[in-house]
VOFI-872980 format. One record per residue: residue number from 1; residue in three letters; x, y, z of N, C-alpha, C in turn. Coordinates in nm, 2 decimals, padded with zeros to 4 digits. Last residue first. Layout:
BEGIN
[NUM, ALA, [X, Y, Z], [X, Y, Z], [X, Y, Z]];
...
REM end
This chain:
BEGIN
[189, UNK, [00.14, 01.89, -02.58], [00.06, 01.85, -02.71], [-00.04, 01.94, -02.72]];
[188, UNK, [00.34, 01.96, -02.40], [00.39, 01.99, -02.49], [00.23, 01.98, -02.57]];
[187, UNK, [00.26, 01.82, -02.20], [00.20, 01.90, -02.17], [00.24, 02.03, -02.33]];
[186, UNK, [00.30, 01.51, -02.26], [00.12, 01.57, -02.24], [00.10, 01.74, -02.24]];
[185, UNK, [00.58, 01.55, -02.25], [00.53, 01.53, -02.32], [00.36, 01.56, -02.33]];
[184, UNK, [00.56, 01.57, -01.96], [00.65, 01.70, -02.06], [00.59, 01.66, -02.21]];
[183, UNK, [00.48, 01.32, -01.83], [00.43, 01.46, -01.80], [00.50, 01.60, -01.93]];
[182, UNK, [00.66, 01.16, -02.01], [00.50, 01.12, -02.05], [00.48, 01.29, -01.97]];
[181, UNK, [00.87, 01.19, -01.82], [00.91, 01.21, -01.96], [00.76, 01.26, -01.97]];
[180, UNK, [00.74, 01.18, -01.51], [00.81, 01.34, -01.62], [00.80, 01.33, -01.71]];
[179, UNK, [00.73, 00.91, -01.54], [00.66, 01.00, -01.50], [00.67, 01.10, -01.56]];
[178, UNK, [00.99, 00.81, -01.61], [00.93, 00.80, -01.77], [00.78, 00.88, -01.65]];
[177, UNK, [01.13, 00.85, -01.32], [01.17, 00.93, -01.47], [01.08, 00.95, -01.60]];
[176, UNK, [00.95, 00.72, -01.21], [00.92, 00.85, -01.19], [00.98, 00.88, -01.31]];
[175, UNK, [00.79, 00.47, -01.15], [00.88, 00.52, -01.27], [00.88, 00.67, -01.29]];
[174, UNK, [00.70, 00.34, -00.90], [00.81, 00.39, -00.92], [00.89, 00.47, -01.00]];
[173, UNK, [00.42, 00.29, -00.98], [00.51, 00.16, -00.98], [00.70, 00.25, -00.95]];
[172, UNK, [00.27, 00.50, -00.94], [00.21, 00.39, -00.86], [00.36, 00.26, -00.88]];
[171, UNK, [00.41, 00.68, -01.15], [00.42, 00.76, -01.02], [00.37, 00.57, -00.91]];
[170, UNK, [00.26, 00.56, -01.36], [00.39, 00.52, -01.36], [00.41, 00.60, -01.28]];
[169, UNK, [-00.02, 00.60, -01.28], [00.07, 00.45, -01.31], [00.19, 00.45, -01.31]];
[168, UNK, [-00.01, 00.92, -01.33], [-00.03, 00.83, -01.22], [-00.01, 00.67, -01.22]];
[167, UNK, [-00.09, 01.02, -01.52], [00.13, 00.98, -01.54], [00.06, 00.90, -01.37]];
[166, UNK, [-00.29, 01.16, -01.54], [-00.28, 01.06, -01.64], [-00.14, 00.96, -01.64]];
[165, UNK, [-00.26, 01.30, -01.34], [-00.35, 01.19, -01.30], [-00.32, 01.12, -01.45]];
[164, UNK, [-00.10, 01.53, -01.42], [-00.06, 01.43, -01.36], [-00.16, 01.32, -01.34]];
[163, UNK, [-00.24, 01.59, -01.63], [-00.11, 01.55, -01.70], [-00.10, 01.51, -01.57]];
[162, UNK, [-00.46, 01.75, -01.51], [-00.49, 01.67, -01.62], [-00.37, 01.51, -01.63]];
[161, UNK, [-00.31, 01.98, -01.42], [-00.35, 01.81, -01.28], [-00.37, 01.73, -01.37]];
[160, UNK, [-00.24, 02.03, -01.64], [-00.12, 01.98, -01.53], [-00.22, 01.90, -01.48]];
[159, UNK, [-00.52, 02.13, -01.73], [-00.43, 02.07, -01.84], [-00.31, 01.98, -01.74]];
[158, UNK, [-00.56, 02.29, -01.51], [-00.63, 02.19, -01.55], [-00.58, 02.09, -01.62]];
[157, UNK, [-00.43, 02.53, -01.57], [-00.39, 02.43, -01.48], [-00.49, 02.32, -01.45]];
[156, UNK, [-00.44, 02.67, -01.81], [-00.30, 02.56, -01.79], [-00.30, 02.42, -01.65]];
[155, UNK, [-00.71, 02.74, -01.77], [-00.66, 02.63, -01.84], [-00.56, 02.53, -01.88]];
[154, UNK, [-00.61, 02.93, -01.49], [-00.68, 02.80, -01.47], [-00.70, 02.67, -01.67]];
[153, UNK, [-00.45, 03.16, -01.60], [-00.44, 03.05, -01.58], [-00.50, 02.90, -01.58]];
[152, UNK, [-00.71, 03.36, -01.62], [-00.60, 03.35, -01.74], [-00.55, 03.19, -01.72]];
[151, UNK, [-00.73, 03.37, -01.32], [-00.90, 03.28, -01.43], [-00.78, 03.31, -01.56]];
[150, UNK, [-00.47, 03.29, -01.12], [-00.53, 03.36, -01.24], [-00.64, 03.33, -01.31]];
[149, UNK, [-00.52, 03.08, -00.79], [-00.46, 03.07, -00.94], [-00.59, 03.21, -01.06]];
[148, UNK, [-00.49, 03.30, -00.52], [-00.55, 03.27, -00.61], [-00.48, 03.21, -00.74]];
[147, UNK, [-00.21, 03.37, -00.29], [-00.26, 03.33, -00.39], [-00.37, 03.30, -00.47]];
[146, UNK, [-00.05, 03.24, -00.15], [-00.16, 03.22, -00.06], [-00.26, 03.30, -00.14]];
[145, UNK, [00.17, 03.28, -00.30], [00.16, 03.15, -00.26], [00.06, 03.15, -00.17]];
[144, UNK, [00.19, 03.56, -00.32], [00.20, 03.44, -00.43], [00.18, 03.29, -00.44]];
[143, UNK, [00.24, 03.65, -00.05], [00.09, 03.67, -00.13], [00.09, 03.60, -00.22]];
[142, UNK, [00.47, 03.56, 00.02], [00.39, 03.49, 00.09], [00.24, 03.51, -00.02]];
[141, UNK, [00.66, 03.64, -00.18], [00.62, 03.49, -00.17], [00.51, 03.50, -00.06]];
[140, UNK, [00.72, 03.95, -00.17], [00.55, 03.89, -00.23], [00.57, 03.76, -00.22]];
[139, UNK, [00.99, 03.95, -00.07], [00.87, 04.04, -00.01], [00.69, 04.00, -00.07]];
[138, UNK, [01.14, 03.81, -00.26], [01.10, 03.75, -00.12], [00.98, 03.79, -00.04]];
[137, UNK, [01.09, 03.87, -00.56], [01.10, 03.91, -00.49], [01.03, 03.87, -00.35]];
[136, UNK, [00.95, 03.69, -00.82], [01.05, 03.79, -00.84], [01.13, 03.86, -00.68]];
[135, UNK, [00.76, 03.51, -00.75], [00.72, 03.62, -00.74], [00.77, 03.72, -00.79]];
[134, UNK, [00.82, 03.16, -00.87], [00.86, 03.25, -00.77], [00.81, 03.38, -00.81]];
[133, UNK, [00.60, 02.91, -00.98], [00.66, 03.03, -00.96], [00.72, 03.10, -00.84]];
[132, UNK, [00.47, 02.64, -00.90], [00.39, 02.77, -00.88], [00.49, 02.91, -00.92]];
[131, UNK, [00.57, 02.32, -01.01], [00.54, 02.41, -01.03], [00.47, 02.56, -00.97]];
[130, UNK, [00.53, 02.04, -00.80], [00.43, 02.10, -00.85], [00.48, 02.27, -00.86]];
[129, UNK, [00.66, 01.74, -00.66], [00.68, 01.91, -00.70], [00.65, 02.00, -00.78]];
[128, UNK, [00.63, 01.52, -00.50], [00.63, 01.53, -00.62], [00.61, 01.73, -00.66]];
[127, UNK, [00.83, 01.34, -00.34], [00.77, 01.46, -00.34], [00.77, 01.52, -00.47]];
[126, UNK, [00.95, 01.05, -00.10], [00.88, 01.08, -00.24], [00.78, 01.26, -00.25]];
[125, UNK, [01.09, 01.04, 00.22], [00.98, 01.04, 00.12], [01.01, 01.11, -00.05]];
[124, UNK, [01.30, 01.06, 00.40], [01.29, 01.00, 00.30], [01.16, 00.94, 00.23]];
[123, UNK, [01.34, 01.27, 00.62], [01.33, 01.32, 00.50], [01.29, 01.23, 00.43]];
[122, UNK, [01.08, 01.23, 00.92], [01.24, 01.20, 00.83], [01.24, 01.22, 00.75]];
[121, UNK, [00.82, 01.24, 01.02], [00.86, 01.10, 01.02], [00.99, 01.09, 00.91]];
[120, UNK, [00.81, 01.48, 01.16], [00.76, 01.38, 01.18], [00.76, 01.25, 01.19]];
[119, UNK, [01.01, 01.67, 01.00], [00.98, 01.65, 01.18], [00.96, 01.53, 01.21]];
[118, UNK, [00.84, 01.63, 00.75], [01.02, 01.57, 00.81], [01.03, 01.58, 00.96]];
[117, UNK, [00.62, 01.75, 00.77], [00.63, 01.54, 00.80], [00.74, 01.57, 00.77]];
[116, UNK, [00.70, 02.03, 00.82], [00.61, 01.96, 00.91], [00.65, 01.79, 00.91]];
[115, UNK, [00.84, 02.07, 00.61], [00.92, 02.12, 00.73], [00.83, 02.04, 00.85]];
[114, UNK, [00.62, 02.05, 00.42], [00.74, 01.94, 00.40], [00.85, 01.94, 00.50]];
[113, UNK, [00.49, 02.30, 00.50], [00.41, 02.10, 00.51], [00.52, 02.02, 00.50]];
[112, UNK, [00.72, 02.50, 00.47], [00.63, 02.43, 00.61], [00.59, 02.31, 00.62]];
[111, UNK, [00.93, 02.49, 00.25], [00.80, 02.47, 00.24], [00.73, 02.40, 00.43]];
[110, UNK, [01.23, 02.60, 00.25], [01.12, 02.67, 00.29], [00.97, 02.66, 00.31]];
[109, UNK, [01.36, 02.34, 00.11], [01.26, 02.46, 00.02], [01.23, 02.57, 00.08]];
[108, UNK, [01.39, 02.11, 00.23], [01.24, 02.17, 00.21], [01.23, 02.23, 00.11]];
[107, UNK, [01.57, 01.87, 00.03], [01.53, 01.93, 00.13], [01.41, 02.03, 00.09]];
[106, UNK, [01.53, 01.49, -00.04], [01.56, 01.64, -00.03], [01.50, 01.67, 00.05]];
[105, UNK, [01.32, 01.23, -00.15], [01.42, 01.24, -00.06], [01.41, 01.38, -00.12]];
[104, UNK, [01.30, 01.16, -00.48], [01.29, 01.05, -00.36], [01.35, 01.16, -00.24]];
[103, UNK, [01.11, 01.36, -00.75], [01.20, 01.28, -00.65], [01.18, 01.24, -00.51]];
[102, UNK, [01.00, 01.50, -00.99], [00.99, 01.43, -00.91], [01.10, 01.41, -00.81]];
[101, UNK, [00.84, 01.81, -01.13], [00.99, 01.77, -01.07], [00.94, 01.60, -01.00]];
[100, UNK, [00.65, 02.01, -01.34], [00.67, 01.91, -01.24], [00.74, 01.84, -01.22]];
[99, UNK, [00.53, 02.37, -01.43], [00.63, 02.23, -01.45], [00.62, 02.14, -01.33]];
[98, UNK, [00.32, 02.50, -01.37], [00.27, 02.39, -01.44], [00.39, 02.31, -01.49]];
[97, UNK, [00.59, 02.77, -01.31], [00.45, 02.72, -01.32], [00.44, 02.62, -01.40]];
[96, UNK, [00.90, 02.67, -01.25], [00.85, 02.75, -01.29], [00.72, 02.66, -01.36]];
[95, UNK, [01.03, 02.61, -00.92], [00.97, 02.54, -01.05], [00.89, 02.62, -01.12]];
[94, UNK, [01.05, 02.70, -00.70], [01.16, 02.69, -00.72], [01.12, 02.64, -00.91]];
[93, UNK, [00.78, 02.66, -00.51], [00.82, 02.82, -00.55], [00.93, 02.79, -00.67]];
[92, UNK, [00.59, 02.40, -00.53], [00.71, 02.42, -00.54], [00.75, 02.63, -00.59]];
[91, UNK, [00.35, 02.26, -00.42], [00.36, 02.39, -00.47], [00.47, 02.39, -00.45]];
[90, UNK, [00.28, 01.88, -00.35], [00.33, 02.01, -00.33], [00.39, 02.07, -00.40]];
[89, UNK, [00.27, 01.56, -00.27], [00.19, 01.67, -00.40], [00.24, 01.78, -00.31]];
[88, UNK, [00.47, 01.29, -00.15], [00.33, 01.42, -00.13], [00.37, 01.49, -00.23]];
[87, UNK, [00.45, 00.96, -00.06], [00.43, 01.06, -00.21], [00.37, 01.17, -00.14]];
[86, UNK, [00.55, 00.68, 00.09], [00.50, 00.83, 00.12], [00.49, 00.89, 00.02]];
[85, UNK, [00.70, 00.50, 00.14], [00.55, 00.43, 00.11], [00.44, 00.55, 00.06]];
[84, UNK, [00.89, 00.58, 00.31], [00.93, 00.49, 00.17], [00.82, 00.51, 00.11]];
[83, UNK, [00.84, 00.60, 00.60], [00.81, 00.69, 00.51], [00.84, 00.63, 00.39]];
[82, UNK, [00.66, 00.23, 00.61], [00.76, 00.33, 00.64], [00.80, 00.48, 00.54]];
[81, UNK, [00.34, 00.17, 00.83], [00.45, 00.15, 00.65], [00.54, 00.25, 00.70]];
[80, UNK, [00.13, 00.07, 00.95], [00.26, 00.05, 00.99], [00.33, 00.06, 00.85]];
[79, UNK, [-00.12, 00.17, 00.90], [-00.11, 00.08, 00.80], [00.07, 00.05, 00.86]];
[78, UNK, [-00.10, 00.35, 01.12], [-00.17, 00.27, 01.14], [-00.16, 00.17, 01.05]];
[77, UNK, [00.13, 00.52, 01.01], [00.17, 00.40, 01.14], [00.05, 00.34, 01.19]];
[76, UNK, [00.04, 00.66, 00.87], [00.19, 00.59, 00.81], [00.20, 00.45, 00.92]];
[75, UNK, [-00.20, 00.83, 00.98], [-00.13, 00.73, 00.84], [-00.11, 00.65, 00.86]];
[74, UNK, [-00.01, 00.97, 01.09], [-00.05, 00.85, 01.20], [-00.14, 00.80, 01.05]];
[73, UNK, [00.19, 01.14, 00.93], [00.22, 00.99, 01.00], [00.11, 00.92, 01.08]];
[72, UNK, [-00.05, 01.29, 00.78], [00.05, 01.18, 00.80], [00.12, 01.13, 00.90]];
[71, UNK, [-00.10, 01.42, 01.04], [-00.23, 01.37, 00.96], [-00.13, 01.26, 00.93]];
[70, UNK, [00.15, 01.58, 01.11], [00.02, 01.50, 01.21], [-00.01, 01.42, 01.14]];
[69, UNK, [00.26, 01.69, 00.91], [00.34, 01.63, 00.96], [00.24, 01.50, 01.00]];
[68, UNK, [00.05, 01.94, 00.88], [00.05, 01.83, 00.81], [00.14, 01.69, 00.82]];
[67, UNK, [00.05, 02.22, 01.02], [00.08, 02.10, 01.05], [00.06, 01.94, 01.05]];
[66, UNK, [00.07, 02.39, 00.82], [00.20, 02.38, 00.91], [00.18, 02.29, 01.02]];
[65, UNK, [-00.15, 02.36, 00.66], [-00.05, 02.29, 00.63], [00.06, 02.29, 00.70]];
[64, UNK, [-00.44, 02.19, 00.86], [-00.38, 02.31, 00.81], [-00.20, 02.28, 00.75]];
[63, UNK, [-00.53, 01.97, 00.92], [-00.48, 02.00, 00.96], [-00.42, 02.19, 00.98]];
[62, UNK, [-00.61, 01.78, 00.69], [-00.73, 01.88, 00.75], [-00.66, 01.99, 00.85]];
[61, UNK, [-00.43, 01.61, 00.47], [-00.48, 01.70, 00.54], [-00.59, 01.82, 00.60]];
[60, UNK, [-00.55, 01.41, 00.21], [-00.52, 01.54, 00.22], [-00.55, 01.58, 00.40]];
[59, UNK, [-00.52, 01.05, 00.04], [-00.50, 01.15, 00.18], [-00.48, 01.31, 00.13]];
[58, UNK, [-00.51, 00.82, -00.08], [-00.50, 00.96, -00.12], [-00.56, 01.04, 00.03]];
[57, UNK, [-00.35, 00.54, -00.11], [-00.46, 00.59, -00.02], [-00.45, 00.72, -00.09]];
[56, UNK, [-00.33, 00.19, -00.32], [-00.37, 00.40, -00.31], [-00.40, 00.47, -00.21]];
[55, UNK, [-00.29, -00.04, -00.40], [-00.37, 00.01, -00.39], [-00.31, 00.16, -00.34]];
[54, UNK, [-00.16, -00.15, -00.76], [-00.10, -00.10, -00.64], [-00.23, -00.04, -00.61]];
[53, UNK, [-00.22, -00.22, -01.01], [-00.27, -00.33, -00.88], [-00.18, -00.29, -00.78]];
[52, UNK, [-00.33, 00.01, -01.13], [-00.31, -00.07, -01.15], [-00.33, -00.15, -01.06]];
[51, UNK, [-00.44, 00.21, -00.89], [-00.39, 00.25, -00.93], [-00.33, 00.14, -01.02]];
[50, UNK, [-00.68, 00.19, -00.63], [-00.60, 00.13, -00.71], [-00.56, 00.25, -00.82]];
[49, UNK, [-00.83, 00.38, -00.33], [-00.80, 00.31, -00.51], [-00.74, 00.20, -00.52]];
[48, UNK, [-00.98, 00.56, -00.02], [-00.92, 00.47, -00.11], [-00.94, 00.43, -00.29]];
[47, UNK, [-00.95, 00.88, 00.04], [-01.00, 00.86, -00.03], [-00.92, 00.70, -00.10]];
[46, UNK, [-00.96, 01.15, 00.35], [-00.92, 01.02, 00.26], [-00.99, 00.95, 00.15]];
[45, UNK, [-00.89, 01.38, 00.50], [-00.98, 01.36, 00.41], [-00.93, 01.25, 00.33]];
[44, UNK, [-00.79, 01.45, 00.86], [-00.79, 01.43, 00.71], [-00.91, 01.36, 00.64]];
[43, UNK, [-00.71, 01.26, 01.09], [-00.66, 01.43, 01.12], [-00.69, 01.49, 00.96]];
[42, UNK, [-00.74, 01.03, 01.03], [-00.62, 01.05, 01.05], [-00.61, 01.17, 01.05]];
[41, UNK, [-01.07, 01.07, 00.83], [-00.97, 01.00, 00.93], [-00.83, 01.05, 00.91]];
[40, UNK, [-01.37, 01.08, 00.64], [-01.25, 01.15, 00.72], [-01.20, 01.06, 00.82]];
[39, UNK, [-01.35, 00.95, 00.28], [-01.40, 00.98, 00.43], [-01.33, 01.06, 00.52]];
[38, UNK, [-01.53, 01.01, -00.01], [-01.43, 01.06, 00.09], [-01.45, 01.01, 00.23]];
[37, UNK, [-01.56, 00.68, -00.21], [-01.57, 00.82, -00.16], [-01.51, 00.90, -00.06]];
[36, UNK, [-01.29, 00.55, -00.41], [-01.38, 00.56, -00.37], [-01.42, 00.68, -00.28]];
[35, UNK, [-01.13, 00.61, -00.74], [-01.12, 00.59, -00.57], [-01.29, 00.61, -00.61]];
[34, UNK, [-01.15, 00.68, -01.02], [-01.25, 00.60, -00.98], [-01.20, 00.52, -00.84]];
[33, UNK, [-00.94, 00.80, -01.18], [-00.87, 00.68, -01.14], [-00.99, 00.62, -01.05]];
[32, UNK, [-01.03, 01.09, -01.18], [-01.01, 00.99, -01.32], [-00.95, 00.86, -01.28]];
[31, UNK, [-01.04, 01.12, -00.89], [-01.17, 01.18, -00.98], [-01.13, 01.05, -01.13]];
[30, UNK, [-00.75, 01.05, -00.76], [-00.91, 01.07, -00.71], [-01.01, 01.00, -00.80]];
[29, UNK, [-00.67, 01.32, -00.93], [-00.58, 01.18, -00.95], [-00.75, 01.04, -00.90]];
[28, UNK, [-00.83, 01.52, -00.83], [-00.80, 01.47, -01.01], [-00.80, 01.37, -00.98]];
[27, UNK, [-00.73, 01.57, -00.59], [-00.88, 01.49, -00.64], [-00.92, 01.46, -00.74]];
[26, UNK, [-00.45, 01.52, -00.61], [-00.52, 01.45, -00.52], [-00.65, 01.45, -00.58]];
[25, UNK, [-00.46, 01.83, -00.70], [-00.39, 01.72, -00.74], [-00.43, 01.55, -00.73]];
[24, UNK, [-00.54, 01.96, -00.54], [-00.59, 01.98, -00.67], [-00.59, 01.82, -00.71]];
[23, UNK, [-00.34, 01.92, -00.30], [-00.50, 01.93, -00.27], [-00.59, 01.88, -00.41]];
[22, UNK, [-00.13, 02.10, -00.42], [-00.13, 01.96, -00.36], [-00.29, 01.90, -00.37]];
[21, UNK, [-00.17, 02.34, -00.45], [-00.21, 02.25, -00.60], [-00.19, 02.10, -00.55]];
[20, UNK, [-00.26, 02.52, -00.25], [-00.31, 02.39, -00.26], [-00.35, 02.31, -00.35]];
[19, UNK, [-00.13, 02.74, -00.30], [-00.07, 02.69, -00.17], [-00.11, 02.50, -00.23]];
[18, UNK, [-00.27, 02.89, -00.48], [-00.17, 02.76, -00.51], [-00.07, 02.73, -00.45]];
[17, UNK, [-00.61, 02.84, -00.37], [-00.45, 02.87, -00.36], [-00.34, 02.86, -00.42]];
[16, UNK, [-00.90, 02.79, -00.45], [-00.80, 02.80, -00.54], [-00.62, 02.83, -00.53]];
[15, UNK, [-00.94, 02.73, -00.16], [-00.97, 02.64, -00.25], [-00.85, 02.67, -00.37]];
[14, UNK, [-00.93, 02.89, 00.04], [-00.80, 02.84, 00.04], [-00.80, 02.77, -00.09]];
[13, UNK, [-01.23, 02.90, 00.14], [-01.12, 03.04, 00.16], [-01.05, 02.99, 00.07]];
[12, UNK, [-01.35, 02.65, 00.21], [-01.32, 02.70, 00.07], [-01.25, 02.87, 00.05]];
[11, UNK, [-01.08, 02.38, 00.32], [-01.16, 02.61, 00.37], [-01.22, 02.59, 00.25]];
[10, UNK, [-00.74, 02.37, 00.44], [-00.89, 02.33, 00.46], [-00.92, 02.43, 00.43]];
[9, UNK, [-00.43, 02.38, 00.26], [-00.51, 02.45, 00.35], [-00.68, 02.44, 00.34]];
[8, UNK, [-00.22, 02.12, 00.17], [-00.32, 02.26, 00.12], [-00.37, 02.25, 00.27]];
[7, UNK, [-00.05, 01.82, -00.03], [-00.08, 01.89, 00.06], [-00.16, 02.06, 00.05]];
[6, UNK, [-00.19, 01.51, -00.08], [-00.17, 01.66, -00.12], [-00.16, 01.72, -00.01]];
[5, UNK, [-00.01, 01.18, -00.05], [-00.11, 01.27, 00.02], [-00.07, 01.43, -00.01]];
[4, UNK, [-00.03, 00.87, -00.07], [00.00, 00.91, -00.13], [-00.15, 01.08, -00.10]];
[3, UNK, [00.06, 00.55, 00.07], [-00.01, 00.65, 00.06], [00.02, 00.77, -00.01]];
[2, UNK, [00.08, 00.22, -00.07], [00.09, 00.34, -00.10], [00.01, 00.48, -00.02]];
[1, UNK, [00.08, -00.13, -00.04], [00.03, -00.02, 00.03], [00.09, 00.11, -00.02]];
REM end
């Protein structure tokens, strides 16, 4: 079993924030791959399903970003899973908008959700880094991250989320490089 966690903040006022793109990715993966109904568990919302032969639990922590590790660690403990069974979908300032990179382990890049998870379970989990771009100056970062996607970005956002969901079977079997290659091809089409 694997746990795929999307990072975000709960509540309708945050729904379209760039910081919530991890939640959006989980929602689209669940929809495209026919996951079961949403249930409340592990201080968050979960959906169970399969991608290929892999059993996946989608988890959206309801703890707010800075406490995401609490929800994630609860789920890992319940299923007796190691951090390697975890994939975290999150926004990434250091990637251009609508670019996606996958890596195992790594730094925190100032991301409070990643910091919380790292404090609870350590750094050895896979990250799907979803680019939101940098606003150019550090004083504008908070407003950018906690700002909504613009109307002009909605088509690109939908296309990117669909490409992530379409590539989920590669992620499920650990083919990170193939996922990134297929994602890039889908975004060019």
